[in-house]
Rosetta silent file (secondary structure, phi, psi, omega in degrees, C-alpha in Angstrom):
SEQUENCE: MTFLRDTATIFSREFAPVWRDPLSLVFTMAQPLLFLYLFGPLLENGTDTPGPAWQWFVPGILIMMCLSGPLMAGYFLLLDLIGGSMERLLVTPVSRTALLVGRTLKEFVVLLAQAVLIIGLAVPLGLDPHVPGVLTGLTLLVVFGIGLGGLSFVLAIVSAPGGELFYGVTQVVMFPLLLLSGVLLPVENGPGWLQVAAAVNPVTYVVEAERALFAGRFLDAPVLWGAAAAVVTALLGLHLARRRMARGL
SCORE:     score description
SCORE:     0.000 S_00000001
   1 L     0.000  -37.429  178.748    0.000    0.000    0.000 S_00000001
   2 H   -63.690  -42.242  179.652    2.877    2.375    0.758 S_00000001
   3 H   -63.481  -42.833  179.542    4.393    1.719   -2.646 S_00000001
   4 H   -64.190  -39.703  178.620    1.071    2.347   -4.385 S_00000001
   5 H   -65.318  -42.580  178.373    0.571    5.565   -2.448 S_00000001
   6 H   -63.567  -41.665  179.156    4.074    6.753   -3.299 S_00000001
   7 H   -62.524  -43.681  178.763    3.573    5.883   -6.957 S_00000001
   8 H   -63.185  -36.731  179.398    0.265    7.784   -7.055 S_00000001
   9 H   -65.002  -46.061 -179.960    1.950   10.784   -5.406 S_00000001
  10 H   -66.896  -40.540  178.515    4.764   10.892   -7.968 S_00000001
  11 H   -60.891  -44.749  179.956    2.341   10.352  -10.843 S_00000001
  12 H   -62.043  -40.087  179.898    0.161   13.232   -9.642 S_00000001
  13 H   -64.068  -42.962 -177.040    3.208   15.478   -9.320 S_00000001
  14 H   -75.467  -32.237 -175.037    4.422   14.667  -12.828 S_00000001
  15 H   -86.331  -15.894 -176.116    1.006   14.770  -14.481 S_00000001
  16 H   -55.368  -45.372  179.249   -0.156   18.020  -12.858 S_00000001
  17 H   -61.294  -36.343  178.626    1.440   20.321  -15.506 S_00000001
  18 H   -68.433  -40.555 -179.291   -0.238   18.328  -18.292 S_00000001
  19 H   -64.699  -39.133 -179.196   -3.583   18.408  -16.497 S_00000001
  20 H   -73.065  -25.993 -177.838   -3.374   22.175  -16.010 S_00000001
  21 L  -136.302   74.349 -176.647   -2.427   22.738  -19.657 S_00000001
  22 L   -62.868  -22.272  178.461   -3.878   19.933  -21.836 S_00000001
  23 H   -65.845  -17.769  177.136   -3.069   21.883  -25.001 S_00000001
  24 H   -62.580  -27.138  176.225    0.592   21.097  -24.315 S_00000001
  25 H   -61.356  -38.842 -178.914   -0.196   17.570  -25.537 S_00000001
  26 H   -73.503  -40.798 -178.400   -1.019   19.007  -28.943 S_00000001
  27 H   -63.674  -36.398  178.616    2.002   21.309  -29.091 S_00000001
  28 L   -72.516  -10.745  179.287    4.358   18.386  -28.386 S_00000001
  29 L   -99.303   15.503 -173.733    2.745   16.576  -31.325 S_00000001
  30 H   -56.312  -48.896 -177.648    3.632   19.314  -33.826 S_00000001
  31 H   -64.156  -50.033  177.329    6.042   17.194  -35.869 S_00000001
  32 H   -58.829  -36.957  179.741    3.805   14.086  -36.130 S_00000001
  33 H   -66.716  -38.819  177.493    0.818   16.282  -37.054 S_00000001
  34 H   -63.416  -43.297  178.220    2.795   18.009  -39.798 S_00000001
  35 H   -65.992  -36.809 -179.272    3.836   14.676  -41.257 S_00000001
  36 H   -62.333  -46.618 -173.433    0.273   13.384  -40.977 S_00000001
  37 H   -89.947  -27.533 -175.017   -1.286   16.281  -42.890 S_00000001
  38 H  -104.730  -26.233 -178.605    1.530   17.353  -45.220 S_00000001
  39 H  -101.382  -36.759 -178.148    3.420   14.128  -45.955 S_00000001
  40 H   -56.132  -45.686  179.766    0.678   11.495  -45.748 S_00000001
  41 H   -60.367  -26.772  177.573   -1.288   12.773  -48.767 S_00000001
  42 H   -66.335  -36.393  177.595    1.862   12.436  -50.890 S_00000001
  43 H   -68.979  -36.915 -177.408    1.926    8.713  -50.145 S_00000001
  44 H   -67.476  -28.410 -172.304   -1.743    8.399  -50.958 S_00000001
  45 L  -115.428   29.433  176.104   -1.348    9.994  -54.359 S_00000001
  46 L   166.595   -7.740 -179.116    1.801    8.626  -55.849 S_00000001
  47 L  -111.211  130.936  179.874    4.130    6.503  -53.709 S_00000001
  48 L   -71.383  123.512  175.175    3.970    2.716  -53.750 S_00000001
  49 L  -127.577  151.464  177.933    3.387    1.329  -50.260 S_00000001
  50 L   -70.572   88.635 -178.918    2.684   -2.261  -49.174 S_00000001
  51 L   106.137 -178.065  178.854   -1.084   -1.926  -48.788 S_00000001
  52 L   -55.691  138.994 -170.637   -3.397    1.083  -48.339 S_00000001
  53 H   -59.990  -47.450 -175.492   -1.357    4.230  -47.758 S_00000001
  54 H   -71.401  -33.552  176.209   -2.976    5.413  -44.528 S_00000001
  55 H   -64.475  -29.974 -179.521   -3.008    1.902  -43.012 S_00000001
  56 H   -83.326  -37.856 -169.757    0.706    1.797  -43.713 S_00000001
  57 H   -83.921  -40.778 -174.911    1.624    5.352  -42.723 S_00000001
  58 H   -60.278  -43.430  175.771   -0.285    6.018  -39.478 S_00000001
  59 H   -57.702  -35.043  176.677    1.454    3.265  -37.456 S_00000001
  60 H   -65.880  -37.214  177.083    4.766    4.826  -38.482 S_00000001
  61 H   -62.768  -39.088  178.815    3.564    8.218  -37.230 S_00000001
  62 H   -63.685  -39.435  177.337    2.758    6.633  -33.860 S_00000001
  63 H   -68.109  -37.860  175.212    6.285    5.245  -33.618 S_00000001
  64 H   -57.743  -43.833  179.269    7.665    8.658  -34.569 S_00000001
  65 H   -66.732  -35.526  178.371    5.675   10.135  -31.692 S_00000001
  66 H   -65.446  -38.927  179.153    6.926    7.388  -29.390 S_00000001
  67 H   -70.693  -39.697 -177.009   10.532    8.234  -30.223 S_00000001
  68 H   -81.699  -13.847  179.940   10.080   11.983  -29.807 S_00000001
  69 L   -98.487  -80.834 -179.129    8.059   11.629  -26.576 S_00000001
  70 H   -56.999  -33.973  179.393    9.220    8.865  -24.198 S_00000001
  71 H   -65.164  -25.327  177.407   12.773    9.016  -25.527 S_00000001
  72 H   -97.779    7.712 -177.126   12.864   12.650  -24.394 S_00000001
  73 L   -61.782  -30.228  179.289   11.131   11.896  -21.063 S_00000001
  74 H   -64.785  -15.125  178.965   14.436   12.126  -19.252 S_00000001
  75 H   -58.478  -42.477 -178.994   14.537   15.832  -20.075 S_00000001
  76 H   -70.494  -35.204  174.183   12.115   16.581  -17.231 S_00000001
  77 H   -65.118  -39.172  178.732   14.113   14.395  -14.856 S_00000001
  78 H   -62.299  -40.308  176.910   17.229   16.265  -15.939 S_00000001
  79 H   -62.005  -40.180  177.793   15.541   19.570  -15.085 S_00000001
  80 H   -65.373  -37.087  179.371   14.699   18.207  -11.621 S_00000001
  81 H   -68.441  -42.816 -179.614   18.291   17.100  -11.154 S_00000001
  82 H   -67.864  -40.218 -177.871   19.700   20.453  -12.227 S_00000001
  83 H   -77.910  -15.950  178.188   17.184   22.391  -10.130 S_00000001
  84 L    94.218   -4.602 -178.026   17.721   20.269   -7.025 S_00000001
  85 H   -69.622  -30.015  178.601   14.118   19.094   -6.592 S_00000001
  86 H   -67.101  -38.928  177.234   15.072   15.459   -7.173 S_00000001
  87 H   -62.401  -36.213  178.107   17.581   15.558   -4.314 S_00000001
  88 H   -68.420  -34.128  176.640   14.833   16.870   -2.039 S_00000001
  89 H   -67.665  -35.455 -176.012   12.585   13.993   -3.090 S_00000001
  90 H   -69.972  -20.922  178.578   15.296   11.447   -2.339 S_00000001
  91 L   -89.955    0.566  175.155   15.539   12.496    1.312 S_00000001
  92 L   -89.308  167.795  179.235   11.803   11.845    1.782 S_00000001
  93 L   -72.834    2.437 -177.528   10.393    8.392    2.671 S_00000001
  94 L   -62.513  134.779  178.413    9.142    7.981   -0.920 S_00000001
  95 L   -62.665  136.374  178.759   10.226    4.685   -2.487 S_00000001
  96 H   -68.238  -32.283  174.961   12.877    5.134   -5.164 S_00000001
  97 H   -65.240  -37.522  177.669   11.147    2.511   -7.259 S_00000001
  98 H   -64.969  -32.604  175.906    7.953    4.565   -6.961 S_00000001
  99 H   -58.751  -40.198  179.894    9.897    7.571   -8.265 S_00000001
 100 H   -74.749  -47.936 -175.337   10.570    5.594  -11.440 S_00000001
 101 H   -64.951  -41.235  179.445    7.166    3.923  -11.779 S_00000001
 102 H   -61.618  -44.061  177.583    5.245    7.163  -11.196 S_00000001
 103 H   -65.069  -39.239 -179.410    7.206    8.985  -13.893 S_00000001
 104 H   -65.748  -40.397  178.439    6.821    6.028  -16.253 S_00000001
 105 H   -62.909  -36.258  177.225    3.057    5.922  -15.727 S_00000001
 106 H   -61.738  -44.780  178.199    2.859    9.596  -16.619 S_00000001
 107 H   -63.620  -35.524  178.445    4.630    8.889  -19.923 S_00000001
 108 H   -61.014  -48.158 -177.317    2.271    5.941  -20.466 S_00000001
 109 H   -66.633  -44.477 -178.972   -0.852    8.085  -20.094 S_00000001
 110 H   -63.473  -45.782 -179.316    0.468   10.927  -22.256 S_00000001
 111 H   -62.102  -42.568 -179.287    1.605    8.594  -25.039 S_00000001
 112 H   -64.904  -42.648  179.339   -1.711    6.751  -25.057 S_00000001
 113 H   -63.407  -42.664 -179.810   -3.721    9.988  -25.203 S_00000001
 114 H   -66.758  -38.442  179.699   -1.618   11.334  -28.067 S_00000001
 115 H   -64.985  -42.576  178.139   -1.859    8.053  -29.994 S_00000001
 116 H   -62.865  -38.977  178.847   -5.659    7.995  -29.695 S_00000001
 117 H   -64.570  -43.842  179.311   -5.780   11.612  -30.917 S_00000001
 118 H   -61.273  -44.188 -179.566   -3.587   10.841  -33.948 S_00000001
 119 H   -63.559  -42.479  178.536   -5.756    7.852  -34.883 S_00000001
 120 H   -62.321  -38.877  178.798   -8.914    9.926  -34.526 S_00000001
 121 H   -71.998  -26.872 -177.533   -7.513   12.656  -36.765 S_00000001
 122 H   -81.104  -21.443 -178.327   -6.379   10.106  -39.356 S_00000001
 123 L   -60.339  -47.116  177.616   -9.792    8.469  -39.772 S_00000001
 124 L   -64.065  -21.097 -179.620  -11.276   11.362  -41.839 S_00000001
 125 L   -80.133  -16.110  179.050   -8.147   11.293  -43.996 S_00000001
 126 L   135.176   -2.410  177.872   -8.742    7.690  -45.011 S_00000001
 127 L   -69.410  130.094  176.449   -7.572    5.438  -42.172 S_00000001
 128 L  -113.119   87.994 -171.265   -9.861    2.415  -41.772 S_00000001
 129 L   -71.131  134.422  169.873   -8.936    1.120  -38.301 S_00000001
 130 L   -88.442  104.470 -165.294   -9.269   -2.553  -37.439 S_00000001
 131 H   -56.088  -50.871  178.492  -10.404   -2.014  -33.838 S_00000001
 132 H   -60.581  -37.584  178.816   -8.951   -5.157  -32.175 S_00000001
 133 H   -67.330  -39.315  179.053   -5.717   -4.638  -34.101 S_00000001
 134 H   -64.601  -43.697  179.615   -5.535   -0.970  -33.138 S_00000001
 135 H   -62.335  -41.677  176.865   -6.057   -1.800  -29.455 S_00000001
 136 H   -66.335  -39.548  178.248   -3.323   -4.435  -29.608 S_00000001
 137 H   -63.966  -38.353  177.350   -1.076   -2.013  -31.465 S_00000001
 138 H   -64.982  -38.180  176.518   -1.599    0.656  -28.803 S_00000001
 139 H   -61.973  -45.201  178.125   -0.624   -1.870  -26.134 S_00000001
 140 H   -62.284  -39.797 -179.956    2.545   -2.697  -28.044 S_00000001
 141 H   -62.427  -43.074 -178.831    3.268    1.017  -28.492 S_00000001
 142 H   -66.528  -41.178  178.029    2.960    1.682  -24.757 S_00000001
 143 H   -59.505  -46.677  179.002    5.245   -1.249  -23.878 S_00000001
 144 H   -63.550  -42.143 -179.656    7.874    0.059  -26.270 S_00000001
 145 H   -64.420  -36.144  177.651    7.436    3.618  -25.000 S_00000001
 146 H   -63.175  -41.339  177.653    7.918    2.560  -21.376 S_00000001
 147 H   -63.995  -43.208  177.726   11.243    0.976  -22.292 S_00000001
 148 H   -63.383  -38.627  177.709   12.385    4.086  -24.151 S_00000001
 149 H   -62.551  -42.299  177.697   11.349    6.213  -21.192 S_00000001
 150 H   -61.699  -43.502  177.697   13.406    4.084  -18.813 S_00000001
 151 H   -64.225  -36.261  178.193   16.481    4.373  -21.017 S_00000001
 152 H   -65.716  -38.250  177.896   15.922    8.125  -21.225 S_00000001
 153 H   -62.706  -43.096  179.148   15.818    8.363  -17.420 S_00000001
 154 H   -61.391  -44.883  179.881   19.139    6.533  -17.162 S_00000001
 155 H   -62.671  -37.655  178.812   20.715    8.856  -19.708 S_00000001
 156 H   -64.739  -42.081 -179.831   19.411   11.896  -17.825 S_00000001
 157 H   -64.557  -43.238 -179.985   20.921   10.684  -14.541 S_00000001
 158 H   -66.440  -32.199 -175.445   24.274    9.970  -16.174 S_00000001
 159 H   -80.638  -19.173 -177.802   24.233   13.360  -17.922 S_00000001
 160 L   -65.790  148.064    5.963   23.577   15.458  -14.804 S_00000001
 161 L   -93.524  -10.215 -174.065   24.401   18.130  -13.887 S_00000001
 162 L   -74.220  -48.548  179.188   25.425   19.582  -17.252 S_00000001
 163 L    92.651   -8.191 -176.990   23.011   17.784  -19.565 S_00000001
 164 H   -61.640  -38.329  179.938   25.145   18.067  -22.705 S_00000001
 165 H   -62.068  -41.345 -179.512   25.461   14.281  -22.981 S_00000001
 166 H   -61.657  -50.279 -177.734   21.682   13.866  -22.854 S_00000001
 167 H   -63.185  -41.181 -178.202   21.006   16.393  -25.600 S_00000001
 168 H   -66.241  -47.837 -176.083   23.785   15.034  -27.799 S_00000001
 169 H   -67.066  -43.997 -177.668   22.888   11.346  -27.505 S_00000001
 170 H   -62.856  -38.877  179.581   19.140   11.803  -27.956 S_00000001
 171 H   -72.343  -38.879 -179.252   19.598   13.845  -31.124 S_00000001
 172 H   -70.420  -34.601 -176.069   22.257   11.544  -32.561 S_00000001
 173 H   -85.129  -41.432 -169.653   20.276    8.381  -31.775 S_00000001
 174 H   -63.006  -48.430 -173.787   16.692    9.457  -32.429 S_00000001
 175 H   -69.895  -42.012  173.789   16.889   10.514  -36.077 S_00000001
 176 H   -60.993  -41.021  177.261   18.866    7.509  -37.382 S_00000001
 177 H   -60.316  -40.317 -178.603   16.481    5.167  -35.564 S_00000001
 178 H   -67.407  -50.262 -175.151   13.569    7.040  -37.094 S_00000001
 179 H   -69.504  -34.822 -177.436   14.851    7.165  -40.668 S_00000001
 180 H   -82.217   -4.219 -179.681   16.150    3.578  -40.686 S_00000001
 181 L   -91.642   -7.969  178.842   12.867    2.147  -39.406 S_00000001
 182 L    75.711   30.054 -179.054   10.946    2.998  -42.567 S_00000001
 183 L   -73.807  -24.977 -176.520    8.294    5.151  -40.891 S_00000001
 184 L  -100.415  -42.271 -178.580    8.175    7.594  -43.810 S_00000001
 185 L  -138.681  152.340  179.259    8.996    5.499  -46.877 S_00000001
 186 L   -61.393  126.287  178.446    9.361    1.750  -47.511 S_00000001
 187 H   -64.869  -27.398 -178.542   12.905    0.623  -46.724 S_00000001
 188 H   -61.074  -21.159  179.411   12.525   -2.036  -49.406 S_00000001
 189 H   -83.549   -6.274 -177.267   12.831    0.700  -52.029 S_00000001
 190 L   -89.654  176.064  178.592   16.285    1.713  -50.771 S_00000001
 191 L   -68.740  169.218 -175.680   19.747    0.347  -51.596 S_00000001
 192 H   -60.411  -42.499 -177.756   21.050   -2.868  -50.083 S_00000001
 193 H   -64.046  -31.690  178.876   23.205   -1.242  -47.395 S_00000001
 194 H   -70.208  -37.862  178.499   20.192    0.733  -46.164 S_00000001
 195 H   -67.205  -35.360  176.596   18.119   -2.429  -45.871 S_00000001
 196 H   -66.105  -43.534  178.254   20.907   -4.083  -43.879 S_00000001
 197 H   -62.623  -38.884  178.844   21.064   -1.112  -41.509 S_00000001
 198 H   -66.743  -31.785 -177.558   17.280   -1.230  -41.098 S_00000001
 199 H   -68.816  -23.390  178.805   17.447   -4.941  -40.305 S_00000001
 200 L   -99.053    7.012  178.992   19.605   -4.315  -37.212 S_00000001
 201 L   -95.145  115.437 -178.508   17.380   -1.477  -36.018 S_00000001
 202 H   -62.411  -26.957 -179.485   14.926   -2.732  -33.337 S_00000001
 203 H   -64.667  -31.153  179.375   12.506    0.081  -34.143 S_00000001
 204 H   -56.153  -42.954 -175.897   12.005   -1.426  -37.611 S_00000001
 205 H   -70.937  -34.335  176.665   10.429   -4.548  -36.121 S_00000001
 206 H   -68.636  -39.793  178.030    8.072   -2.561  -33.907 S_00000001
 207 H   -61.726  -47.421 -179.128    6.977   -0.467  -36.900 S_00000001
 208 H   -64.818  -35.864  177.102    6.274   -3.560  -39.000 S_00000001
 209 H   -65.238  -42.634  178.455    4.359   -5.158  -36.112 S_00000001
 210 H   -60.558  -42.351 -178.800    2.210   -2.037  -35.727 S_00000001
 211 H   -65.925  -40.284  177.810    1.389   -2.052  -39.433 S_00000001
 212 H   -65.184  -41.464 -179.330    0.411   -5.714  -39.370 S_00000001
 213 H   -67.189  -41.748  179.372   -1.776   -5.193  -36.287 S_00000001
 214 H   -63.640  -24.360  176.550   -3.520   -2.120  -37.734 S_00000001
 215 L   -90.447   -1.778  179.002   -4.402   -4.282  -40.744 S_00000001
 216 L    81.516   16.889 -178.346   -5.722   -7.036  -38.465 S_00000001
 217 L   -96.943   77.615 -173.823   -2.978   -9.541  -39.344 S_00000001
 218 L   -69.366  -27.333 -173.247   -2.345  -10.892  -35.845 S_00000001
 219 L   -94.502    3.202  178.818   -0.590  -14.056  -36.969 S_00000001
 220 L   -67.846  147.283  179.794    2.011  -12.440  -39.220 S_00000001
 221 H   -58.547  -38.401  179.000    5.662  -13.026  -38.283 S_00000001
 222 H   -57.483  -27.679  177.998    6.405   -9.266  -37.913 S_00000001
 223 H   -64.566  -43.269  179.168    3.970   -9.147  -34.977 S_00000001
 224 H   -64.595  -46.527 -179.221    6.040  -11.704  -33.088 S_00000001
 225 H   -66.408  -39.363  178.718    9.339   -9.986  -33.862 S_00000001
 226 H   -67.411  -39.949  177.198    7.954   -6.562  -33.032 S_00000001
 227 H   -63.783  -40.304  178.732    6.478   -7.750  -29.745 S_00000001
 228 H   -63.738  -43.240  179.320    9.805   -9.317  -28.822 S_00000001
 229 H   -63.340  -41.018 -179.865   11.673   -6.090  -29.623 S_00000001
 230 H   -67.293  -43.287 -178.826    9.201   -4.010  -27.577 S_00000001
 231 H   -66.630  -43.074  178.792    9.282   -6.333  -24.560 S_00000001
 232 H   -62.457  -42.345  178.144   13.090   -6.567  -24.550 S_00000001
 233 H   -61.918  -42.481 -179.857   13.322   -2.761  -24.770 S_00000001
 234 H   -64.978  -46.635 -179.385   10.839   -2.378  -21.889 S_00000001
 235 H   -63.725  -42.594  179.608   12.590   -4.902  -19.652 S_00000001
 236 H   -64.923  -46.786 -178.938   16.012   -3.427  -20.384 S_00000001
 237 H   -62.285  -45.469 -178.722   14.874    0.155  -19.840 S_00000001
 238 H   -68.410  -38.862  179.909   13.062   -0.570  -16.577 S_00000001
 239 H   -64.136  -48.458 -178.532   15.884   -2.742  -15.233 S_00000001
 240 H   -65.755  -40.434 -179.702   18.598   -0.184  -15.932 S_00000001
 241 H   -66.834  -42.236 -179.925   16.495    2.711  -14.640 S_00000001
 242 H   -65.213  -42.393 -179.747   15.529    0.885  -11.438 S_00000001
 243 H   -66.427  -40.173  179.939   19.114   -0.167  -10.754 S_00000001
 244 H   -68.537  -37.765  179.301   20.448    3.334  -11.399 S_00000001
 245 H   -67.898  -37.230 -179.632   17.764    4.907   -9.211 S_00000001
 246 H   -69.025  -29.511  179.488   18.517    2.452   -6.395 S_00000001
 247 H   -76.675  -15.483 -177.611   22.232    3.314   -6.536 S_00000001
 248 L   101.292  164.492 -174.928   21.483    6.993   -6.084 S_00000001
 249 L   -98.924    0.000    0.000   21.829    9.977   -8.382 S_00000001
């Protein structure tokens, strides 16, 4: 009960700014929304994609949002570390595991709300959602996002107090992962070396799993590989973040 109370306290603290300013959810989605409205129609009217354009493109937009959201979640932890508020929390009786879980739950709720909004906006554009597949895809997205959030927390702790390492690594890592996962254009249309690079990118498998699920193809092999990549990322992120938090900041 103490752990649950501590987790709820941290979640409330982290979610309060979002609750007071819900429009911030939309502002943080600026890049995915631009791609949805300005890039998506180009695919619909002239680029070969495996299957209907919007069924193929929207899952990639969700992964883009997952990379730009949870992967940057450590930024707020970094601000707390620089400002000293995290040190004040650590001298309270609050469980250190609850510090991690509460922050992770906040990222979970925000990511889920943004994903539902993107899907709702994409339906008038031509997305025909397969409801059970979409629900399963959202679950997979959240699992993957939790892992990215945990890794981001670890990077923020290691980067404190300056923060330069955090900003450098997130920018250097995020865009190659994004471009090599095929969220914008089919990787199959690229040269051989690009396809090899995409094959060693774990985000690629999550993207392909999302696309299969949104089409209702639950038994396709990409679903299994994508689920494995998401679960491994989640377990790794949570394990490293919990161990680093337990060791102190």
